[in-house]
Phi, psi and omega in degrees: 000312180297322180297321180293319178296317179297322179294326182265007184302316178302319179295317180299314179296321179297317179294323177297316179299312182295322178296320179296318179296318179297314180300315180296327183285334183256352179237083182300337182299335181291341179236030181301138179082012183296328184263004178292130183254145175213092187299340177289340179255021183303131178052037177287144178283163182305140174211189183297324181279330182229088187304332178244015179080196181232165178264194185295337179262005180080017178276143180293120185296317181297312180296322180295321179292318178296321180292331180292349179296333183297308179289339180285341182248322185293312181297307179301321178296317179298317180296313182298313182291319180296313180295321180291325177299315176296318180298320180293317182297307185278326179293313179293321179297316180297317182289321186280315183282315180069200176061217184291333177295313178298319182296314181295312180299318181295320180292320178296318178298315180298321178297314181290327179289343179282349181271138177289113189302304185292320180297317179296321178297320178296317180295313181296315180297322179292324183286315185264002173101358177069209186109145186300307184287334172295317178296321178300313180297318179299316181288331174300315180294318184284333179276337184304317180302325178296322180287323177300314180295319180296311181295317179300315180297316179295322180289321181298332180293342183239004189295336180254014179291152183302325184295330177284324175299320178295320179296322178293318180297326180278357179053052181286342182095147183302314184297314180293322179297315181292317186285322188250354182234316182274317181300317181302329183283340178254007183302317177299323177297319179294317180298316179296318181296325180300314181291321178294324177294320179298321178297312179296321181294322178300313180294320181295313180295320178296324179296316179293321178295323178298325180277000179085016183250013184251241183290162177287157184302334183273001179258153179273129179201138185296320179295314179295319180297319178295321179296315181295332186262002186293342178262008183253013185300331180262352178261304175214089184299337182295337179296330178264326183294317185301307179292327178296316178295321180299316178297313183296311184295316180295318179296317179296319180299317179296320179293321180296316179294319178297318178295323179296317179297320178297316180299316180293322179293323178293322177294322181292331181281341183284000000 
C-alpha cells in the first residue's frame, strides 16, 4: 500500500497544487488587498506582516502571487478548451469524411503549423495592442491546428473498426456516429492533451505578460509580476522568485496529470 502511494506521490502533489490554484482563482477573498499599494513599504524584506516582503510599489508579494492564480487558470483553461473544440470539429470531420475534405483541412493545418506560435502571438499582440483576452483568443487560434492533427490521427486509428461499420450500416448519421461512437474512443487522448495544452498556455500567456503585452498593470498576473520584479533581485529577491516558482510548479503539475492520463489510456488499450 505504502509503495503504491509513494509511486503516486507526484500525481497526488500535482492534484493538490492544481486544487489550490483553482480555489485561489474562484475565491478572491483569499488574496484580498493584493493590489493595495504602500510606497513607504517599497521593496521591504519579509516580516510578520508580509511573509515574502513587498515589491517596488509596496504590494504584498504573497497576496499578489495568490491573486495571480486567477489569470493563471482561467486563460489556459479557455485556450485548451477552445482549441480542443476546434480540433474535435475539424479533426473528426477530416478523419470520418476523408477525400478532398481531409486534404483541405490537412493542408491548412500544415500551413498554420509552419508558423512560430509564440513569435506570431507577440507580433499580433504588438500590432493590435495586446490585452489578456486578446492573447487568449490568439492562442486559441494558434493552438487549434495542433489539436486538429492530434484528433485526426487518433480518429484515423479507429476509422475502420467494426463498430463504425455497424454505425454506417444502421445509418445513424455522421453527427451521431462521431459524437457517440468515434469520440468516446479518443476521449483519453483528448483529456491528456487538454492538460498539456493548459501547461503550454500558462507559459505562453506569462511570457506575453512578462513582455508587457498581457494584463494591464493594475491586474495581478504571474508573468507581469515577474517582469515588475526582475530589477529587485538585490532588494527583495522573493518578489521575483515567488511568481517564477508559481509558474514552474503549476506547469509541472499540469504536465504530471496529463502524463498520468496518457499512461492510463495506454494501459487500457493493451
